[in-house]
N, C-alpha and C positions, 0 to 999 in steps of 0.2 A: 112456065105456064101458070099464070096467076088468075084465079077465078074472079069474075065480075061479081059485085056485091049481090048476094042472094042465090048465086049459082054454086052448085056442088062441084068439087074436083072430079074430073073424069079419070078413071083408071084406065091404064093401057088395056086394049081389047084382049080378052083371054085371062086377065089377072083379076081375081076377086078382091074386092075391098077388104082390108083386114090388117091387123097388127102382125108385124114380123118381129122376131127376136134375133139379136146378134150375140154370138158367144166367142170369146177369145180364151182359149184354153192354155193355161200355164202349168208349171210343175207344182206350184203351191196354191196359186189363186186363179180363178176363172172370172173374167169380166162379162157383164151382161148388159145389153142395150136393148131398146125397143124402138119401133117406128110408131108413127101416128097411123090412124086407120087408112089414110090414103097412100101410105108408103112414100111420103115426101122427105121426112126428116128422121134421123136416128138421134136418140138421146140416151144418156147413161141411166142404168137402174142401180146397179150395185156391184161390189166386188165380192165373190163367194170363195169360201174356202174349198179347195179341190175335192176333199172327202164328202162333202155334202152338196156339191154343185149340181150334179145330175138331178137329185130330188128337187132342189130349189128352181132349177130351169123348168122342170115339168110343172111345178106348182105355179110359177109365174106364167107359163104358157096357158095353163088352164084358166088362171084368174083373168088374164087379158084376152082370152079367147083368140089366141095367136093361131094363124093359119100355117106359118113356116118358121122354122128355126135355122138360121144361117150360122154355121160353125166354120171358124177360120181354119184353113189348111195351110200351114207354113211350109211352102215349098222353097227349095234353094233357087238362086237366080237362074240356074240352067234348067229349072223345071223338075228336077228330081226331088224325091222325098227322103228326108232323113229321120232322125230320132224324134224331133219336135212334131213332124207330120204323123208319125206312127202314134204318138201320144194323143193327137187330136182325133185320129181314127179310133183309138181305143175308147176315148171319151164318147165319141159319137155312137159306137157300138153299145156302150152302157146306156146312153140316152135312148137309143132305139128299143132296147129291151124294156126299159121303164115306160116309154111311150106306148108300146104294143099292148100293155095291160091298162094303163091309166088314160091315154089319149091317142088312140090309134089313127085318128084322122089328121093329126098334125104332120106336116111334111118336113123333112130334115134335108138340108143341102150343105155340102162342103164348099167353101168359097176360097179360091186362091188368095192368099193374103201375104204375098212376099213384102217384107220390110215393114209391115204394119206396126209392130212393137217399136221399131227404131223410129218410125214417124211419130208415134204417140209420145215417145221420150222427147223428141225434138219439139213437138208442139207444147208439151208441158214446160220445157225449159224456156222456150220463146215467150210463154205466158208469165214467166217470172217465178214459177214454182221451183223450189230448191230440189236438187237431185235426190236427196234422202227421202223426200216426201213423194217422189214419183211412184214408188211401189204401192202406195195406198190407192192410187187411182189409175195407174197406167193401163191395167187390164180392161178397166171401163172405157178408157179413151180408145184403146185398140178395138174393143168390141163395137164401139160407135163407128170407128173407121171402116171396119169389115162390113157392117150392116149398111152404111151410107154408100159404099162402093156397090153393094148388091142392089140397093134401091135405085141408084142412078142407072145401073145397067138394065134393070127391069124397066125403067121408064123410057130408055132409049131404044130397047129392043122389043118391048111389049111381051116379054117371056121371062120366066124364072131363069136365074143364072146359077152357075155352079154344077156340082156333081150331086145328083139325087141319091140319097142313101135309102136303101130298101130294108124293110124289116128282115130279121134273121130268116134265111131260108127262101127269100123272094128275090128274083132278079128280072128286071124289065128293061131289055136293051134299048127300047124306045125312049127311055128316060135318062139316058147317059148325059154326060156333061155338055152344057151349052154355055157359050161366052158371048 
């Protein structure tokens, strides 16, 4: 859907215009990506150290006036959740605590991201980047892939995707996972 000169991009009905952030949680590093205001394309922002990542994601969300943060949830091929998924959920819980005081209006969603890091390594290898240098940017590339997948799903369905994460102590069954 390409706009005609002078026309503004139309958001899918029900989705407000605004920046979305994508996050790929690793053991040591966290990749961060952003969308444009119309939610069309994801681009990398930076690779964060795990220890300061929550604070930086919140700062970036506030600076960009982000509406949603999409955090990758690495499930196994059969859909079960292992250690990596638990680490993503722990990161998301830390993020929710920080957002509840600093930016309570920002929505957080967990996005199924099976094989995203593997795909990111393959993309970097295909682009000619040496394997040793992958670690510097692979988390950013994975964050872009997570966010782009979510943006594409939003555009095709007209609704947010993934599992909505509630603030600690809040549960709304109407906001469960949609795909």
